[in-house]
GUBA-421108 format. One record per residue (C-alpha): x, z, y; residue number from 1. Coordinates in Angstrom, 3 decimals, always signed. Layout:
REC       px       pz       py   k
REC        X        Z        Y NUM
...
This chain:
REC       px       pz       py   k
REC  +94.959 +110.259  +93.686   1
REC  +95.416 +113.534  +91.828   2
REC  +95.545 +112.239  +88.238   3
REC  +94.096 +114.956  +86.030   4
REC  +96.377 +117.402  +84.200   5
REC  +95.840 +115.900  +80.743   6
REC  +95.907 +112.315  +81.939   7
REC  +99.375 +112.703  +83.456   8
REC +100.771 +113.768  +80.095   9
REC  +99.784 +110.528  +78.323  10
REC +102.388 +108.001  +77.212  11
REC +101.107 +105.719  +79.952  12
REC +103.084 +107.821  +82.443  13
REC +106.186 +108.380  +80.293  14
REC +108.313 +106.604  +82.910  15
REC +108.300 +109.952  +84.735  16
REC +110.126 +112.953  +83.278  17
REC +107.916 +115.293  +81.243  18
REC +108.531 +118.358  +83.453  19
REC +107.537 +116.412  +86.561  20
REC +104.193 +115.508  +84.974  21
REC +103.192 +119.087  +84.132  22
REC +100.159 +120.240  +86.103  23
REC +101.623 +123.442  +87.653  24
REC +104.501 +121.455  +89.161  25
REC +102.275 +118.629  +90.434  26
REC  +99.560 +121.019  +91.654  27
REC +102.074 +122.884  +93.823  28
REC +103.363 +119.625  +95.336  29
REC  +99.853 +118.307  +96.024  30
REC  +98.741 +121.560  +97.646  31
REC +101.902 +121.832  +99.755  32
REC +101.321 +118.264 +100.951  33
REC  +97.675 +118.953 +101.832  34
REC  +98.592 +122.197 +103.632  35
REC +101.037 +120.264 +105.802  36
REC  +98.271 +118.005 +107.097  37
REC  +95.919 +120.869 +108.111  38
REC  +92.959 +118.559 +107.361  39
REC  +89.328 +118.903 +108.383  40
REC  +88.185 +116.648 +105.523  41
REC  +89.861 +115.980 +102.179  42
REC  +88.842 +113.281  +99.702  43
REC  +90.488 +113.199  +96.295  44
REC  +90.111 +110.894  +93.332  45
REC  +90.837 +111.309  +89.632  46
REC  +90.024 +115.023  +89.767  47
REC  +88.494 +116.561  +86.667  48
REC  +85.554 +118.982  +87.074  49
REC  +87.671 +121.888  +85.778  50
REC  +90.579 +121.074  +88.085  51
REC  +88.245 +120.964  +91.074  52
REC  +86.545 +124.254  +90.131  53
REC  +89.668 +126.184  +89.080  54
REC  +92.320 +124.808  +91.431  55
REC  +90.994 +122.867  +94.395  56
REC  +87.850 +124.811  +95.256  57
REC  +89.720 +128.137  +95.758  58
REC  +92.522 +126.288  +97.553  59
REC  +90.091 +124.596  +99.957  60
REC  +88.398 +127.942 +100.705  61
REC  +91.829 +129.406 +101.467  62
REC  +92.337 +126.553 +103.937  63
REC  +88.941 +127.178 +105.566  64
REC  +87.292 +124.142 +103.950  65
REC  +84.522 +126.035 +102.203  66
REC  +81.910 +123.256 +102.400  67
REC  +83.503 +121.096  +99.699  68
REC  +81.564 +119.512  +96.911  69
REC  +82.453 +117.660  +93.746  70
REC  +80.815 +114.370  +92.861  71
REC  +81.379 +113.258  +89.272  72
REC  +82.366 +109.688  +88.526  73
REC  +78.842 +109.012  +87.343  74
REC  +76.141 +110.731  +89.347  75
REC  +73.139 +111.670  +87.179  76
REC  +70.014 +109.640  +87.959  77
REC  +67.914 +111.274  +90.678  78
REC  +70.851 +113.205  +92.165  79
REC  +72.202 +110.427  +94.361  80
REC  +73.029 +111.579  +97.870  81
REC  +72.077 +109.577 +100.943  82
REC  +74.797 +108.731 +103.479  83
REC  +73.124 +111.012 +106.047  84
REC  +73.201 +113.939 +103.548  85
REC  +76.929 +113.373 +102.920  86
REC  +77.643 +113.227 +106.668  87
REC  +75.633 +116.422 +107.199  88
REC  +77.647 +118.197 +104.489  89
REC  +80.962 +116.993 +105.893  90
REC  +80.172 +117.731 +109.531  91
REC  +78.164 +120.902 +108.859  92
REC  +75.553 +119.546 +111.276  93
REC  +78.035 +119.228 +114.180  94
REC  +78.886 +116.034 +115.998  95
REC  +82.373 +114.757 +115.344  96
REC  +83.938 +113.419 +118.581  97
REC  +84.583 +109.697 +118.693  98
REC  +88.215 +110.350 +119.603  99
REC  +88.725 +112.235 +116.333 100
REC  +87.436 +109.321 +114.267 101
REC  +88.632 +106.286 +116.137 102
REC  +85.069 +104.970 +116.096 103
REC  +81.487 +105.969 +116.929 104
REC  +80.619 +109.652 +116.708 105
REC  +79.086 +110.822 +113.438 106
REC  +76.396 +113.400 +113.032 107
REC  +73.637 +114.118 +110.561 108
REC  +71.225 +112.212 +112.844 109
REC  +72.912 +108.790 +112.485 110
């Protein structure tokens, strides 16, 4: 849960010191944490469109995750994505070994 830059500055989160809620500080911590995992797939929530475009998209490309996409909270009618389309985007058409998932293998065919 990223919690957008403006949202973190609201009084709702005043229990945390102001400097710790500033986006540059939190962004660096989030990105350092993600780098440490060396992930193949990353799912984030509470990311604003601008934060994804300006911060996470370049960061993911730097990590070799150039196939990322942003899905807004409300998907416009007619632009819904089928589960097989999402799997194809995430796997780039390759099969993901069962051992990597802890379950049945995923591919764009199933």
